[in-house]
N, C-alpha and C positions, 0 to 999 in steps of 0.2 A: 226590902232592906237595900238591895243594890241600887234602886232608884233614889233612895235617900242619900246614899253615898255619892252618887253622880251629881245630885243637886248640890250637896255640900261642897264637893270638889269644884264644880263650876262656879259657885259663889266665892269660894276662896281664891280661885284663879282670877276672877274679875277684880278682886281687891288687890291681890299681891302682884300680878303681872304688870299693870300700869305703873305701880310704884317702882318696880324693878327696872322697867324700861325708861322711865322719865329721867332718872339721874344719868343713865348711859347716853341718852340722846343729848342732854344738856352738856355733858362732858365731851361728847363727840364734836359738838359745835364749837367748843373752845379750842379744839386741836387743829382746826382748819385755818389756813392763813386768811387774813382779812385786813381791811384798812382800819387804822386806829391813830390816835394822836396822843401827845404828851408834851411835857416840857420840864425844864429845870432852869434855874436862875432866870435869865432873860431870853433863853433859847426855847423855841417852840418847834415841835416836830409833827410830821405826817409820815406814817410808815405803813408798809404792807408786809405782814408776817404774822407770827403768832405772839400775841402780847405775853409779857412776862416769861419769855423764853429766849434762847439764843438765835432763833430763826427770824431774820428780817431780810427780805429779798430787796426791798426798796426803802429808802429813807431820805426824806427831805427835811431840812431844818433851816431856820433863820433866827436872827437875833432882832429884838425890837428896834425899830428905827433904821435898820440897815437894808438897802435895796438889793440884797444878794441872797440867793438860796443855795445852800450846800446840798448837792445831790449825791447819794451813795447808791450804787447799783451793784448787785451781785450777779455774776455771770458764771453759772455752774458748768457750762459747756466749754469754756475757754481753755485752750492749752497754751496760751501766750506765756512767754517768760515773764518772771517778776520784773517790773520796771518798764515793760514794753508799753509804748503809747498806743492806746486803743480808742477808737471812735465810738461814741454813744449818741444815738438819736432817740428822742422821746416824741411820740405823736399821739394825739387824741383830739377828737372834736374838730378835725380838719386843720389842726395847728401842729407845728413841730418846732423843736429846738434841738440843738446838738452841742456836744462838748467833747473834749478829748481828756483822757485821764490815764495815769500810769497804773498798770496792773499791780495789785497788791494781793498776796496770797490769802485765801480764806481756808483756814485749817479745818473748819467744820464741814464745808461742802467739797473741798478739793479744787474748787474753781478759783475765780479771781474776783476781787472787789475793785470798783472804780469810783473815784471821787471827782466831782467837778463843781464848779461854781457857775450859777446861772443868774442873769439879771432878773429881778422880780418885776417883770413887765406884764403887759396885757396878754401876750402869747402864753407865757408860763402860767398865769392865772387861769386862762381858759383851759389849758391842758389839765391842770390839777383839779379843776371843778367840772370837767367834762363828764358826760354820761357815755355809756357804751364800753369801749375797750381802750386801755392805754397800751400802746405798742412800744416796746423798747428794743432797739436793734444795737447789739454790741458786736462790732466787727463781723457782721453777717449773721450772727445768731439772733433769732427773733424770740422775744418773750412777750406774752400777752397777759394782761391783768384786767379783770372785770372791774369797772369803776363803782360797782354797787357798794354802797356804804362809805364811799370816799368823800361825799359832799360835805357832811358835817365836820369831820376832822380837818378837811382841807380849808373850809371857811374859817374855822377857829385858828388854824395856823396863819392864814393870810391876814386875818384881823390882828393877830399878835405881831406879825411882821410890820404891819402898818402903824402900830402904836409908836408914839415917840420914845426915843431912847430914855432909859431911866436916868435920873439926875446924876447919879454916881458914875455913869458910863460916859457922860458927855465930855 
């Protein structure tokens, strides 16, 4: 009788345990930051964060037909005063670009957000489509982001940026 019980228990666990683990694994994967894209009106985005949440560490956006990319960087380590001018450098794939931005408070992280405009040139294109690691330095604080998964959303954003302006916007 005890052997039948053990066999039944083992069979039940083989069916129930994978079903219980799979949703948790899928849900766990959704909670980690990753690269994703999106858009609204004629603006297309590339972001690193958690989709459908308030957490976005990096955000790049552009409007169709405009050769400028807006970059938003979150610096959770900064103690700079609101409005202080901060230097930002992005580098990947042996390329780098820099901009200055005024520190804006980020109530969610307690750090600062910075916004800059970058020309949509070959250097920025190579950075956004690079493999390996994107390194961002904000006033000496180094942040590193694996570029795994960025290629598709980055290519979609760049293609949308390269599209002609919509007729109503010209």
